[in-house]
C-alpha positions in Angstrom: -5.5 18.2 -41.3 -5.8 14.9 -39.5 -6.1 14.8 -35.7 -4.9 11.8 -33.8 -8.2 10.7 -32.2 -8.5 9.8 -28.5 -10.2 6.6 -29.4 -7.4 5.3 -31.5 -4.8 6.4 -29.0 -6.7 4.7 -26.2 -7.1 1.5 -28.2 -3.5 1.4 -29.2 -2.3 2.0 -25.6 -4.7 -0.8 -24.4 -3.1 -3.2 -27.0 0.4 -2.2 -25.8 -0.5 -2.8 -22.1 -2.2 -6.1 -22.8 0.7 -7.2 -25.0 3.2 -6.3 -22.3 1.3 -8.1 -19.6 1.0 -11.2 -21.8 4.6 -11.1 -22.9 5.8 -10.6 -19.3 3.7 -13.6 -18.2 5.1 -15.7 -21.1 8.7 -15.0 -20.1 7.9 -15.7 -16.4 6.3 -19.0 -17.3 8.6 -20.0 -20.1 11.9 -19.3 -18.4 10.6 -21.0 -15.3 10.5 -24.4 -17.0 12.6 -27.1 -15.3 14.2 -30.4 -16.3 11.1 -32.2 -15.1 9.0 -30.2 -17.6 11.5 -31.1 -20.4 11.3 -34.8 -19.5 7.5 -34.7 -19.5 7.5 -32.9 -22.9 9.9 -35.5 -24.4 7.8 -38.4 -23.1 4.6 -36.8 -24.5 6.2 -36.3 -27.9 7.4 -39.9 -27.9 4.0 -41.2 -27.0 2.3 -39.1 -29.6 4.8 -40.3 -32.2 4.2 -43.9 -31.4 0.4 -43.5 -31.6 0.9 -41.7 -35.0 3.2 -44.4 -36.3 6.0 -42.0 -37.1 7.8 -41.6 -33.8 11.3 -42.2 -35.1 10.9 -39.7 -37.9 9.5 -37.0 -35.6 12.2 -37.4 -33.1 15.1 -37.4 -35.5 13.8 -34.4 -37.5 13.1 -32.4 -34.3 16.7 -32.9 -33.1 18.2 -31.8 -36.4 20.3 -29.0 -34.9 22.1 -31.4 -32.6 22.0 -34.4 -34.8 23.9 -32.8 -37.6 26.8 -31.6 -35.5 30.4 -32.2 -35.9 29.9 -35.4 -33.8 29.8 -37.3 -37.1 33.2 -36.0 -38.1 34.6 -36.9 -34.7 33.1 -40.4 -34.9 34.4 -41.0 -38.4 31.0 -41.4 -40.0 29.8 -40.2 -43.4 27.6 -37.2 -42.5 25.8 -37.1 -45.8 24.9 -40.7 -45.7 23.5 -40.6 -42.2 21.6 -37.3 -42.8 20.3 -38.7 -46.1 18.5 -41.5 -44.2 17.0 -38.9 -41.8 15.6 -36.8 -44.6 14.1 -39.7 -46.4 12.4 -41.1 -43.4 14.6 -41.5 -40.4 13.5 -45.1 -39.8 15.7 -48.2 -39.2 19.2 -48.5 -38.0 20.3 -45.1 -39.3 17.7 -43.2 -37.3 18.3 -45.3 -34.2 22.0 -44.9 -34.4 21.6 -41.2 -35.0 19.7 -40.7 -31.7 22.0 -43.1 -29.9 24.8 -40.6 -30.1 23.1 -38.3 -27.7 22.6 -39.1 -24.0 19.4 -38.6 -22.1 20.9 -35.6 -20.3 21.8 -34.0 -23.7 18.2 -34.5 -25.0 16.7 -33.0 -21.8 19.1 -30.0 -22.0 18.2 -29.5 -25.6 14.5 -29.7 -24.9 14.8 -27.3 -22.0 16.6 -24.8 -24.2 13.7 -25.0 -26.7 11.1 -24.5 -24.0 13.1 -21.5 -22.7 13.3 -20.2 -26.2 9.5 -20.0 -26.8 8.8 -16.6 -25.3 11.9 -15.2 -27.0 10.9 -16.8 -30.3 7.3 -15.6 -30.1 8.5 -12.0 -29.5 11.1 -12.4 -32.3 8.5 -13.5 -34.9 6.2 -10.6 -34.2 9.1 -8.2 -34.1 10.5 -9.3 -37.4 7.0 -9.2 -38.9 6.3 -5.6 -38.0 9.9 -4.4 -38.5 9.9 -6.1 -42.0 6.6 -4.5 -43.0 7.8 -1.0 -42.0 11.0 -1.6 -43.8 9.4 -2.8 -47.0 6.9 0.1 -47.0 10.0 2.3 -46.9 11.6 0.4 -49.8 8.3 0.5 -51.8 8.1 4.3 -51.1 11.7 4.8 -52.3 11.0 2.8 -55.4 8.1 5.1 -56.2 10.4 8.1 -55.9 13.1 6.5 -58.1 10.6 5.5 -60.7 9.1 9.0 -60.5 5.7 7.2 -60.5 2.7 9.5 -60.7 -0.2 7.4 -59.4 1.1 7.0 -55.9 1.9 10.6 -54.8 -1.4 11.0 -52.9 -0.4 7.9 -50.9 3.1 9.3 -49.9 2.0 10.6 -46.5 0.4 7.3 -45.7 3.6 5.4 -46.6 5.7 7.9 -44.6 3.5 7.5 -41.6 3.8 3.7 -41.7 7.6 3.9 -41.9 7.5 5.8 -38.6 7.0 2.4 -37.0 10.6 1.5 -38.1 11.9 3.5 -35.2 10.4 1.7 -32.2 10.7 -1.7 -33.8 14.4 -1.0 -34.6 15.0 0.0 -31.0 13.5 -3.3 -29.8 15.5 -5.2 -32.4 18.7 -3.5 -31.2 18.0 -4.5 -27.6 17.2 -8.0 -28.7 20.3 -8.6 -30.8 22.5 -7.1 -28.0 20.9 -9.5 -25.4 21.3 -12.4 -27.9 25.0 -11.6 -28.3 25.4 -11.6 -24.5 23.8 -15.1 -24.5 20.6 -14.0 -22.7 18.8 -16.6 -24.9 19.5 -19.7 -27.0 17.8 -18.6 -30.2 21.0 -19.0 -32.3 22.5 -22.4 -31.8 25.8 -21.5 -33.5 26.4 -19.0 -30.6 26.5 -21.8 -28.1 29.9 -22.3 -26.2 32.3 -24.7 -27.8 30.8 -24.6 -31.3 34.0 -23.1 -32.8 36.5 -25.0 -30.7 37.7 -28.3 -32.3 38.7 -29.5 -28.9 35.3 -29.1 -27.3 32.7 -31.8 -27.2 30.1 -29.3 -28.5 32.2 -28.6 -31.6 30.3 -28.2 -34.8 32.4 -28.7 -38.0 29.8 -27.1 -40.3 29.4 -24.0 -38.2 33.2 -23.8 -37.8 33.5 -23.7 -41.6 31.2 -20.6 -41.7 33.1 -18.9 -38.9 34.1 -15.9 -41.0 30.4 -15.0 -41.2 28.9 -16.7 -38.2 30.8 -15.0 -35.4 29.1 -13.0 -32.7 31.0 -9.6 -33.1 30.5 -9.6 -36.8 26.8 -10.6 -36.4 26.2 -7.8 -33.9 28.0 -5.1 -35.9 26.2 -6.0 -39.1 22.9 -5.9 -37.3 23.5 -2.4 -35.9 24.7 -1.3 -39.4 21.4 -2.5 -41.0 19.3 -0.6 -38.5 21.3 2.6 -38.8 21.2 2.6 -42.6 17.4 2.0 -42.7 16.6 4.6 -40.0 19.0 7.2 -41.4 17.2 7.2 -44.8 13.8 7.2 -43.2 14.7 10.3 -41.1 16.2 12.1 -44.1 13.4 11.4 -46.5 10.6 12.2 -44.1 12.2 15.6 -43.2 12.9 16.5 -46.8 9.5 15.3 -48.0 7.9 17.9 -45.7 10.3 20.5 -47.0 9.3 19.5 -50.5 5.9 21.1 -49.8 7.6 24.5 -50.1 8.0 23.8 -53.9 11.8 23.8 -54.1 12.7 21.4 -57.0 16.2 21.0 -55.6 14.8 19.2 -52.6 12.8 16.9 -54.9 16.1 16.0 -56.7 17.9 15.4 -53.4 15.1 13.0 -52.4 15.5 11.2 -55.7 19.2 10.8 -55.3 18.9 9.7 -51.7 16.3 7.1 -52.7 18.5 5.7 -55.4 21.4 5.2 -52.9 19.0 3.7 -50.3 17.6 1.2 -52.7 21.1 -0.1 -53.5 21.9 -0.3 -49.8 18.5 -1.9 -49.1 19.0 -4.7 -51.5 22.3 -5.6 -49.9 21.3 -5.1 -46.3 17.9 -6.8 -46.6 19.5 -10.0 -47.9 22.3 -9.9 -45.4 19.8 -9.3 -42.5 17.7 -12.3 -43.6 20.9 -14.5 -43.6 21.9 -13.2 -40.1 18.5 -13.0 -38.4 16.5 -15.9 -40.0 18.6 -18.3 -41.9 21.2 -18.2 -39.1 18.6 -19.9 -36.9 19.3 -23.1 -39.0 23.1 -22.7 -39.4 23.5 -26.0 -41.3 21.0 -24.9 -44.0 21.3 -22.4 -46.8 19.4 -21.2 -49.8 20.5 -18.8 -52.4 16.9 -17.7 -52.9 16.2 -17.0 -49.3 16.8 -13.2 -49.3 14.4 -12.8 -52.2 11.9 -15.1 -50.6 11.8 -13.2 -47.4 11.6 -9.9 -49.3 8.6 -11.2 -51.2 6.7 -12.3 -48.1 7.3 -8.9 -46.4 6.6 -6.9 -49.5 3.1 -8.4 -50.0 2.4 -7.7 -46.3 3.7 -4.2 -46.6 1.5 -3.3 -49.6 -1.5 -4.9 -47.8 -0.9 -2.6 -44.8 -0.6 0.4 -47.1 -4.0 -0.5 -48.5 -5.5 -1.0 -45.0 -4.4 2.4 -43.7 -5.4 4.1 -46.9 -8.9 2.6 -47.0 -9.4 3.5 -43.3 -8.2 7.2 -43.7 -10.2 7.6 -46.9 -13.4 6.3 -45.3 -12.9 9.0 -42.6 -12.5 11.7 -45.2 -8.8 12.4 -44.7 -7.7 11.3 -48.1 -10.2 12.9 -50.5 -7.8 12.8 -53.5 -7.5 9.0 -53.3 -10.0 7.3 -55.6 -11.0 3.7 -56.4 -8.2 3.5 -59.0 -5.6 4.0 -56.3 -7.1 1.2 -54.3 -7.3 -0.9 -57.4 -3.6 -0.4 -58.1 -2.7 -1.4 -54.5 -4.8 -4.6 -54.9 -3.0 -5.3 -58.2 0.4 -5.1 -56.3 -1.0 -7.4 -53.6 -2.1 -9.9 -56.3 1.0 -9.6 -58.4 3.5 -10.0 -55.5 1.4 -12.9 -54.1 2.1 -14.7 -57.4 5.8 -13.6 -57.2 6.0 -15.0 -53.6 4.5 -18.3 -54.9 7.0 -18.5 -57.7 9.9 -18.0 -55.2 8.5 -20.5 -52.7 8.1 -23.2 -55.4 11.5 -22.5 -56.9 13.2 -22.9 -53.5 11.2 -25.9 -52.5 11.3 -27.7 -55.9 15.1 -27.3 -56.3 15.8 -28.5 -52.8 13.4 -31.4 -53.0 14.7 -32.5 -56.5 18.4 -32.2 -55.5 17.7 -34.1 -52.2 20.9 -32.8 -50.6 20.6 -33.8 -46.9 21.7 -30.5 -45.4 19.1 -28.7 -47.5 16.3 -31.2 -47.4 16.3 -31.4 -43.6 14.9 -27.9 -43.5 11.7 -28.9 -45.3 11.5 -32.3 -43.8 11.3 -30.9 -40.3 8.7 -28.3 -41.2 6.6 -30.9 -43.0 6.7 -33.3 -40.1 6.3 -30.9 -37.2 4.4 -28.0 -38.8 2.3 -29.8 -41.4 -1.0 -28.1 -40.7 0.6 -24.6 -40.7 2.7 -25.5 -43.7 -0.3 -26.3 -46.0 -2.5 -23.5 -44.5 0.2 -21.0 -45.2 0.3 -22.1 -48.9 -3.4 -21.8 -49.2 -3.6 -18.4 -47.6 -0.7 -16.9 -49.5 -1.5 -18.2 -52.9 -4.9 -19.8 -53.3 -6.9 -17.1 -51.5 -5.2 -14.1 -53.2 -5.9 -15.8 -56.6 -9.5 -16.4 -55.9 -10.2 -13.0 -54.2 -8.2 -10.6 -56.3 -8.0 -12.1 -59.8 -11.2 -10.4 -60.8 -10.5 -6.8 -61.9 -13.7 -5.3 -60.5 -13.1 -6.8 -57.1 -9.8 -4.9 -56.8 -11.6 -1.6 -56.6 -13.9 -2.6 -53.8 -12.4 -1.6 -50.5 -14.3 -4.2 -48.4 -13.2 -7.0 -50.7 -9.6 -5.8 -50.7 -9.8 -5.7 -46.9 -11.0 -9.3 -46.7 -8.3 -10.5 -49.0 -5.7 -8.5 -47.1 -6.6 -10.1 -43.7 -6.0 -13.5 -45.2 -2.7 -12.4 -46.8 -1.4 -10.9 -43.5 -2.3 -14.0 -41.5 -0.7 -16.2 -44.1 2.6 -14.3 -44.2 2.8 -14.1 -40.4 2.4 -17.9 -40.4 5.1 -18.1 -43.1 7.5 -16.1 -40.9 6.4 -18.3 -37.9 7.4 -21.4 -39.9 10.8 -19.9 -40.8 11.7 -19.1 -37.2 10.0 -21.5 -34.8 11.5 -24.9 -36.0 15.0 -23.7 -35.5 14.3 -22.2 -32.1 11.7 -24.4 -30.3 11.5 -27.5 -32.5 8.4 -29.5 -31.7 7.7 -27.4 -28.6 5.5 -24.9 -30.4 1.9 -23.8 -30.2 0.0 -20.6 -30.7 -1.0 -19.2 -27.3 -0.4 -16.3 -24.9 3.2 -15.7 -25.8 2.5 -15.4 -29.5 -0.8 -13.4 -29.0 0.9 -11.1 -26.5 3.7 -10.2 -28.8 1.3 -9.5 -31.7 -0.9 -7.3 -29.5 2.1 -5.3 -28.3 3.6 -4.6 -31.7 0.2 -4.0 -33.2 -0.5 -1.4 -30.5 2.9 0.3 -31.1 2.2 0.2 -34.9 -1.2 1.9 -34.6 0.0 4.6 -32.1 3.1 5.4 -34.1 1.5 5.4 -37.6 -1.5 7.6 -36.8 0.6 9.9 -34.6 3.0 10.4 -37.5 0.2 10.9 -40.0 -1.2 13.8 -37.8 2.2 15.6 -37.9 2.2 16.5 -41.6 -0.1 17.6 -44.3 -2.0 14.6 -45.7 -1.0 15.7 -49.2 2.5 15.9 -50.6 1.8 19.3 -52.1 5.2 20.1 -53.4 5.7 16.9 -55.5 5.7 17.8 -59.2 3.6 14.7 -60.1 0.8 15.5 -57.7 -1.7 16.5 -60.4 -1.1 13.3 -62.3 -1.8 11.3 -59.1 -5.0 13.3 -58.4 -6.4 12.6 -61.9 -5.2 9.0 -62.0 -7.9 6.6 -63.2 -7.6 2.9 -64.2 -9.2 2.5 -67.6 -11.2 -0.6 -66.8 -12.8 1.0 -63.8 -13.9 4.2 -65.6 -15.2 2.4 -68.7 -17.2 -0.6 -67.8 -20.9 -1.4 -67.8 -22.8 -4.5 -66.7 -19.6 -6.0 -65.4 -17.9 -6.1 -68.8 -14.6 -4.4 -69.2 -14.0 -2.4 -72.4 -10.5 -1.9 -73.8 
């Protein structure tokens, strides 16, 4: 039986405290920004833009959330034509006229909102990353039950322990969405006063057209529903998984049926949650692939985390029934879903780029102009590195190699989520510093404490599962039958 060691507990608590201090400081510093700070930031961006030779493009793209408003409709302009010029470059009369519609006071207020958003957005990125990983581990676990897969049974307690992190992250998420609905922050521009009022100067015709979905009461109720569904299944399956150890096949069947129902609900709620919590940050933009895309980025991260926890516990002797073949299969999933993520990324990007529809193209134009380094680094880490590191079959069974590849994958998909969230919340006012690091440390500490505490509360082996023997004797053919680096089939 695993004992939650004092060293891990102390380490996790230290991370939590450091994270809280850093996050507290970031809120104190960020929310204390004044109009003078906003003016200085705007001036610095304009100077940097002129030196780079693309000042107009940078300014127009950064202000996309205010530049695409219903002002065009009120002024009698053709929105698509004006936005089309912005996406394709933003230079010339169109770009100048586009900016001219906003006073200096409006630009300062917008920049100040972005600066105030940074601590919220940094916390939000880390929260969604750890919440998403916990949720996707739960979905992967449910899929293993539904498929009645034999190889993964010895990993069930690891997956169940990781899903325990769903509880604290859901609590933080619940608090955050309630505060957001009460206008404690400006993360979601469509919630700003006047957006839905045709008589208001802040009226946004595009957001108004989506009012049946983009309304605060509906958004809040849906968010609570998602969290309740996910946590209800997690509570039920964890309790019944432990009961399953008694050998009652009826409980095994109940767990199977519950997992089938959950997977149906998960596919619906996961997509809807990504629309509400991520795509809603850019309310003018939409992509029919987006729910799948976010699922892919979180699924790769989730399987990587399963591999990490498994490798660690196995190295300490707490998972003696896990062999190299189990690690090999986890690495195969990491590799396979990295390719799947690349396919979805390319499909989304290629179709939007080829169609060149302004309200779609602006999404990538802004990220390419303001987040270019992260944009290309993310592609390299999420596709090139997994291909190079995990393509070879022998490397997949070497824990230290899987660990190296996994570190790159986790960083790459955190950056991917960062690029999804930051442009719509802070625009060009981004960097990676104390707010981002503090949020990561806090949620990492919570994750470590919760996961290893949960693992210590149950038998490391799901003894009552009828497929346990198959899992214990699972061997990947190429690992067991190779010599001199050659695989025999």
